[in-house]
VMD Tcl script that builds the backbone (N, CA, C; Angstrom):
set m [mol new atoms 225]
animate dup $m
set s [atomselect $m all]
$s set {name element resname resid chain x y z} {
  {N N GLU 1 A -13.786 16.590 -7.411}
  {CA C GLU 1 A -12.662 16.540 -7.639}
  {C C GLU 1 A -11.879 16.144 -6.299}
  {N N MET 2 A -12.237 15.553 -5.231}
  {CA C MET 2 A -11.343 15.054 -4.113}
  {C C MET 2 A -12.127 14.124 -3.904}
  {N N PHE 3 A -13.248 12.748 -3.883}
  {CA C PHE 3 A -13.468 12.069 -4.579}
  {C C PHE 3 A -13.102 11.563 -5.282}
  {N N LYS 4 A -12.723 11.823 -6.265}
  {CA C LYS 4 A -12.163 11.355 -7.647}
  {C C LYS 4 A -10.365 11.376 -7.287}
  {N N LYS 5 A -9.841 11.745 -6.715}
  {CA C LYS 5 A -8.457 11.289 -6.483}
  {C C LYS 5 A -8.474 10.653 -5.577}
  {N N GLN 6 A -9.417 10.265 -4.316}
  {CA C GLN 6 A -9.158 9.264 -3.865}
  {C C GLN 6 A -8.810 7.791 -3.883}
  {N N LYS 7 A -10.396 7.931 -5.215}
  {CA C LYS 7 A -10.318 6.496 -6.065}
  {C C LYS 7 A -8.714 6.250 -6.479}
  {N N THR 8 A -8.328 7.319 -7.026}
  {CA C THR 8 A -7.424 6.630 -7.978}
  {C C THR 8 A -5.916 6.237 -7.120}
  {N N GLU 9 A -5.976 6.920 -5.915}
  {CA C GLU 9 A -5.277 6.456 -4.945}
  {C C GLU 9 A -4.941 4.857 -4.545}
  {N N THR 10 A -4.139 3.866 -4.185}
  {CA C THR 10 A -4.223 3.265 -4.374}
  {C C THR 10 A -4.299 2.422 -2.220}
  {N N ASN 11 A -5.378 1.754 -1.982}
  {CA C ASN 11 A -5.180 1.235 -0.694}
  {C C ASN 11 A -3.800 1.498 0.042}
  {N N LEU 12 A -2.547 1.055 -0.592}
  {CA C LEU 12 A -2.061 0.978 0.352}
  {C C LEU 12 A -1.147 2.574 0.240}
  {N N LYS 13 A -1.430 3.616 -0.511}
  {CA C LYS 13 A -1.313 4.858 -0.477}
  {C C LYS 13 A -1.690 5.754 0.165}
  {N N ARG 14 A -3.377 5.481 0.437}
  {CA C ARG 14 A -4.081 5.483 1.529}
  {C C ARG 14 A -4.096 5.661 3.060}
  {N N ILE 15 A -3.620 4.410 3.074}
  {CA C ILE 15 A -3.346 3.585 4.484}
  {C C ILE 15 A -1.612 4.067 4.802}
  {N N ARG 16 A -1.027 4.542 4.587}
  {CA C ARG 16 A 0.061 4.942 4.202}
  {C C ARG 16 A 0.206 6.315 4.749}
  {N N ILE 17 A -0.462 7.136 4.187}
  {CA C ILE 17 A -0.925 8.570 4.152}
  {C C ILE 17 A -1.196 8.941 5.493}
  {N N ALA 18 A -2.253 7.959 5.793}
  {CA C ALA 18 A -3.463 7.820 7.389}
  {C C ALA 18 A -2.139 7.961 8.229}
  {N N ALA 19 A -1.175 6.849 7.867}
  {CA C ALA 19 A -0.589 6.566 9.037}
  {C C ALA 19 A 0.756 7.414 9.338}
  {N N GLY 20 A 0.903 8.227 7.995}
  {CA C GLY 20 A 1.492 9.654 8.747}
  {C C GLY 20 A 2.974 9.078 8.293}
  {N N LEU 21 A 3.069 8.328 7.028}
  {CA C LEU 21 A 4.364 7.463 6.884}
  {C C LEU 21 A 5.188 8.094 5.741}
  {N N SER 22 A 6.012 8.564 5.545}
  {CA C SER 22 A 6.281 8.420 3.894}
  {C C SER 22 A 7.116 6.926 3.179}
  {N N GLN 23 A 7.233 7.109 1.820}
  {CA C GLN 23 A 7.155 5.605 1.429}
  {C C GLN 23 A 8.467 5.451 1.716}
  {N N SER 24 A 9.458 6.233 1.734}
  {CA C SER 24 A 10.708 5.465 2.543}
  {C C SER 24 A 10.833 5.108 4.110}
  {N N GLN 25 A 9.981 5.348 4.878}
  {CA C GLN 25 A 9.723 5.644 6.037}
  {C C GLN 25 A 8.915 3.749 6.362}
  {N N LEU 26 A 7.964 3.975 5.815}
  {CA C LEU 26 A 7.273 2.241 5.033}
  {C C LEU 26 A 8.592 1.697 4.832}
  {N N ALA 27 A 9.032 2.155 3.778}
  {CA C ALA 27 A 10.461 1.270 3.467}
  {C C ALA 27 A 11.084 0.576 4.245}
  {N N THR 28 A 11.977 1.399 4.890}
  {CA C THR 28 A 12.935 1.438 6.488}
  {C C THR 28 A 11.793 0.164 7.439}
  {N N LYS 29 A 11.264 0.920 7.635}
  {CA C LYS 29 A 9.990 -0.256 8.736}
  {C C LYS 29 A 9.826 -1.561 8.888}
  {N N SER 30 A 9.040 -1.708 7.550}
  {CA C SER 30 A 8.725 -2.861 7.171}
  {C C SER 30 A 9.607 -3.644 6.207}
  {N N LEU 31 A 10.850 -3.111 5.981}
  {CA C LEU 31 A 11.646 -3.875 5.187}
  {C C LEU 31 A 11.369 -4.449 3.988}
  {N N VAL 32 A 10.369 -3.923 3.538}
  {CA C VAL 32 A 9.968 -3.543 1.569}
  {C C VAL 32 A 10.995 -2.938 1.174}
  {N N SER 33 A 10.823 -3.223 0.121}
  {CA C SER 33 A 11.973 -2.082 -0.791}
  {C C SER 33 A 11.665 -0.658 -1.041}
  {N N ILE 34 A 11.693 0.088 -0.943}
  {CA C ILE 34 A 10.983 1.556 -1.474}
  {C C ILE 34 A 10.708 1.626 -3.129}
  {N N ARG 35 A 11.300 0.397 -3.913}
  {CA C ARG 35 A 10.506 0.876 -5.324}
  {C C ARG 35 A 9.603 -0.604 -5.356}
  {N N ASN 36 A 9.724 -1.944 -4.501}
  {CA C ASN 36 A 8.214 -1.892 -4.331}
  {C C ASN 36 A 7.398 -1.102 -4.029}
  {N N ILE 37 A 7.334 -0.764 -3.017}
  {CA C ILE 37 A 6.131 0.372 -2.594}
  {C C ILE 37 A 5.813 1.446 -3.051}
  {N N GLN 38 A 6.799 1.848 -4.633}
  {CA C GLN 38 A 6.600 2.644 -5.435}
  {C C GLN 38 A 5.623 1.898 -6.493}
  {N N MET 39 A 5.931 0.657 -6.502}
  {CA C MET 39 A 5.558 -0.155 -7.665}
  {C C MET 39 A 3.963 -0.132 -7.773}
  {N N TYR 40 A 4.102 -0.494 -6.590}
  {CA C TYR 40 A 2.532 -1.094 -5.771}
  {C C TYR 40 A 1.558 0.022 -6.010}
  {N N GLU 41 A 1.849 1.705 -5.737}
  {CA C GLU 41 A 1.339 2.681 -5.303}
  {C C GLU 41 A 1.158 3.221 -6.523}
  {N N GLN 42 A 2.143 2.788 -7.515}
  {CA C GLN 42 A 1.339 3.416 -8.987}
  {C C GLN 42 A 0.494 2.256 -10.341}
  {N N ARG 43 A 0.387 1.398 -9.125}
  {CA C ARG 43 A -0.480 -0.157 -9.870}
  {C C ARG 43 A 0.324 -0.697 -11.005}
  {N N GLN 44 A 1.930 -0.178 -11.270}
  {CA C GLN 44 A 2.785 -0.786 -12.300}
  {C C GLN 44 A 2.749 -2.370 -11.644}
  {N N ASN 45 A 2.672 -3.135 -10.631}
  {CA C ASN 45 A 2.711 -4.356 -9.889}
  {C C ASN 45 A 1.679 -4.177 -8.845}
  {N N ASN 46 A 0.452 -5.792 -9.071}
  {CA C ASN 46 A -0.432 -5.685 -8.670}
  {C C ASN 46 A -0.340 -6.404 -7.066}
  {N N ILE 47 A -0.741 -5.572 -6.549}
  {CA C ILE 47 A -0.569 -6.087 -4.881}
  {C C ILE 47 A -1.080 -7.285 -4.629}
  {N N ASN 48 A -2.176 -7.393 -5.479}
  {CA C ASN 48 A -3.261 -8.835 -4.618}
  {C C ASN 48 A -2.039 -10.132 -5.366}
  {N N LYS 49 A -1.568 -9.789 -5.930}
  {CA C LYS 49 A -0.499 -10.901 -6.017}
  {C C LYS 49 A 0.895 -10.738 -5.565}
  {N N ALA 50 A 1.557 -10.226 -4.136}
  {CA C ALA 50 A 2.219 -10.014 -3.545}
  {C C ALA 50 A 2.582 -10.829 -2.688}
  {N N GLN 51 A 4.007 -11.440 -2.612}
  {CA C GLN 51 A 4.182 -12.176 -1.988}
  {C C GLN 51 A 3.727 -12.312 -0.328}
  {N N GLY 52 A 3.150 -13.298 0.519}
  {CA C GLY 52 A 2.366 -13.330 1.591}
  {C C GLY 52 A 3.282 -12.190 2.787}
  {N N ASP 53 A 4.673 -12.651 2.597}
  {CA C ASP 53 A 5.528 -11.965 3.129}
  {C C ASP 53 A 5.669 -10.665 3.769}
  {N N ILE 54 A 5.500 -9.769 2.320}
  {CA C ILE 54 A 5.628 -8.739 1.958}
  {C C ILE 54 A 4.146 -7.980 2.701}
  {N N LEU 55 A 3.137 -8.655 2.292}
  {CA C LEU 55 A 2.081 -8.282 2.794}
  {C C LEU 55 A 1.724 -8.361 4.212}
  {N N LEU 56 A 2.286 -8.890 5.004}
  {CA C LEU 56 A 2.569 -9.070 6.154}
  {C C LEU 56 A 3.225 -7.956 6.712}
  {N N ARG 57 A 4.592 -7.979 6.412}
  {CA C ARG 57 A 5.449 -7.090 6.915}
  {C C ARG 57 A 4.962 -5.634 6.431}
  {N N LEU 58 A 3.961 -5.007 5.936}
  {CA C LEU 58 A 3.863 -4.052 5.280}
  {C C LEU 58 A 2.144 -3.717 6.337}
  {N N SER 59 A 1.352 -4.417 6.388}
  {CA C SER 59 A 0.464 -4.444 7.140}
  {C C SER 59 A 0.533 -4.469 8.803}
  {N N LYS 60 A 1.729 -5.344 9.077}
  {CA C LYS 60 A 2.320 -5.226 10.412}
  {C C LYS 60 A 2.686 -3.465 10.747}
  {N N THR 61 A 3.591 -3.047 10.004}
  {CA C THR 61 A 3.911 -1.581 9.704}
  {C C THR 61 A 2.986 -0.921 9.853}
  {N N LEU 62 A 1.552 -0.508 9.175}
  {CA C LEU 62 A 0.568 0.326 9.110}
  {C C LEU 62 A -0.570 0.251 9.706}
  {N N GLY 63 A -0.270 -0.867 10.614}
  {CA C GLY 63 A -1.474 -1.451 11.664}
  {C C GLY 63 A -3.135 -1.404 11.023}
  {N N CYS 64 A -2.734 -2.517 9.477}
  {CA C CYS 64 A -3.787 -2.461 9.151}
  {C C CYS 64 A -3.534 -3.896 9.123}
  {N N LYS 65 A -5.281 -4.193 8.286}
  {CA C LYS 65 A -5.278 -6.114 8.429}
  {C C LYS 65 A -4.541 -6.531 6.474}
  {N N ILE 66 A -3.668 -7.594 6.500}
  {CA C ILE 66 A -3.533 -7.525 5.078}
  {C C ILE 66 A -4.736 -7.293 3.977}
  {N N GLU 67 A -5.742 -8.039 4.299}
  {CA C GLU 67 A -7.015 -7.684 3.497}
  {C C GLU 67 A -7.114 -6.359 2.797}
  {N N ASP 68 A -6.626 -4.967 3.940}
  {CA C ASP 68 A -6.729 -3.726 3.540}
  {C C ASP 68 A -6.186 -3.256 2.389}
  {N N LEU 69 A -5.155 -3.715 1.928}
  {CA C LEU 69 A -4.208 -3.193 1.129}
  {C C LEU 69 A -4.507 -4.078 -0.232}
  {N N PHE 70 A -5.374 -4.721 -0.482}
  {CA C PHE 70 A -5.904 -5.424 -1.457}
  {C C PHE 70 A -6.645 -4.134 -2.513}
  {N N GLU 71 A -6.674 -4.712 -3.625}
  {CA C GLU 71 A -7.259 -3.650 -4.409}
  {C C GLU 71 A -8.554 -4.499 -4.997}
  {N N ILE 72 A -9.520 -4.304 -5.248}
  {CA C ILE 72 A -10.842 -4.885 -5.868}
  {C C ILE 72 A -11.744 -3.926 -6.473}
  {N N ASN 73 A -12.060 -4.015 -7.320}
  {CA C ASN 73 A -12.510 -3.194 -7.889}
  {C C ASN 73 A -14.108 -3.814 -8.162}
  {N N SER 74 A -14.947 -2.344 -7.666}
  {CA C SER 74 A -16.195 -2.727 -7.040}
  {C C SER 74 A -17.054 -2.032 -7.760}
  {N N LEU 75 A -16.393 -1.478 -9.029}
  {CA C LEU 75 A -17.176 -0.957 -10.031}
  {C C LEU 75 A -17.124 -1.941 -11.461}
}
mol reanalyze $m
mol bondsrecalc $m
mol representation Tube
mol addrep $m
């Protein structure tokens, strides 16, 4: 059950929660709009096609590599 839930979460959401940040905190610190963050986390926007500056700000704020944010279908 828990494994299923982790699979449905985006990497962005998983990393954000691990960093202890809410969506609004991440938005404030990264200067990325909360709407963008919501859209990426709900997979309504493809984070793999996000602008480089957005990916850079998110990764710096979260302390991860840009590649960590990408969604790669391994199945």
